C-alpha positions in Angstrom: -12.1 10.4 7.1 -13.1 6.8 6.5 -11.9 4.2 8.9 -9.6 1.6 7.3 -11.7 -1.0 9.2 -14.2 -0.6 6.4 -11.7 -1.8 3.7 -11.7 -5.4 2.6 -9.2 -7.7 4.5 -7.3 -8.4 1.4 -6.3 -4.7 1.2 -4.6 -4.9 4.6 -1.2 -5.2 3.1 -2.1 -3.4 -0.1 -3.9 -0.1 -0.3 -4.3 0.3 3.5 -0.6 -0.2 4.1 0.3 2.2 1.2 -2.1 4.9 2.6 -0.6 4.6 6.1 2.9 4.8 4.8 2.1 7.9 2.6 0.3 9.7 5.4 3.1 9.0 7.9 5.8 9.8 5.3 4.4 13.3 4.9 5.0 14.2 8.5 8.2 12.1 9.0 9.9 13.9 6.1 9.1 17.3 7.5 10.6 16.2 10.9 13.7 14.7 9.3 14.3 17.8 7.2 14.0 20.0 10.2 16.6 17.9 12.0 19.1 18.4 9.2 19.8 22.1 10.0 20.6 22.9 6.4 18.1 24.8 4.4 18.5 22.9 1.1 18.2 19.5 2.8 15.2 20.7 4.7 13.6 21.9 1.4 14.3 18.5 -0.2 12.7 16.6 2.6 9.7 18.9 2.4 9.4 18.2 -1.3 9.4 14.5 -0.5 6.6 15.2 2.0 4.7 17.0 -0.7 5.1 14.0 -3.0 3.7 11.8 -0.2 0.6 14.0 0.0 0.1 13.7 -3.7 0.5 9.9 -3.4 -2.2 9.9 -0.8 -4.5 11.7 -3.1 -4.0 9.0 -5.7 -4.7 6.3 -3.1 -7.9 8.1 -2.1 -9.0 8.1 -5.7 -8.3 4.4 -5.9 -10.2 3.8 -2.6 -13.2 5.7 -4.1 -13.0 4.0 -7.4 -12.9 0.6 -5.8 -15.9 1.5 -3.6 -14.1 1.3 -0.3 -15.0 4.9 0.6 -18.0 7.1 -0.3 -17.8 10.4 -2.2 -18.1 12.4 1.0 -15.2 10.5 2.6 -13.1 11.1 -0.4 -14.0 14.8 -0.4 -13.1 15.1 3.3 -9.7 13.5 2.6 -9.0 15.8 -0.4 -10.0 18.8 1.7 -7.6 17.9 4.5 -4.8 17.4 2.0 -5.7 20.6 0.1 -5.3 22.5 3.4 -1.9 20.9 4.1 -0.4 21.5 0.7 -0.4 25.4 0.8 1.0 25.3 4.3 3.8 23.0 3.2 4.5 25.0 0.1 4.7 28.2 2.2 7.2 26.5 4.4 9.2 25.4 1.4 9.2 29.0 0.1 10.2 30.3 3.5 13.2 27.9 3.7 14.2 28.8 0.1 14.2 32.6 1.1 16.2 31.8 4.2 18.7 29.9 2.2 19.2 32.9 -0.2 19.4 35.4 2.7 22.1 33.4 4.5 24.6 33.2 1.6 
């Protein structure tokens, strides 16, 4: 994926910060949900994580549209996110089934 060092300096506290936060939020929410020990809370945090991944897609589109990254870098980022989303959705489905089975 493209290095943020290639982005203009004026994006340091704009798009770069937004992208860092979205990427970190995706994993932070999974971890926080896991620590809750309740299926529904865990599902909710995973849904927030999924939202962060979609936010990151939008930020990649913006980076490409602004010319900060090339098409191949954009495609690589989308590919990574596209791999993560089904795994996350599978985990959400697993948690939802566990919740139903533990009633």
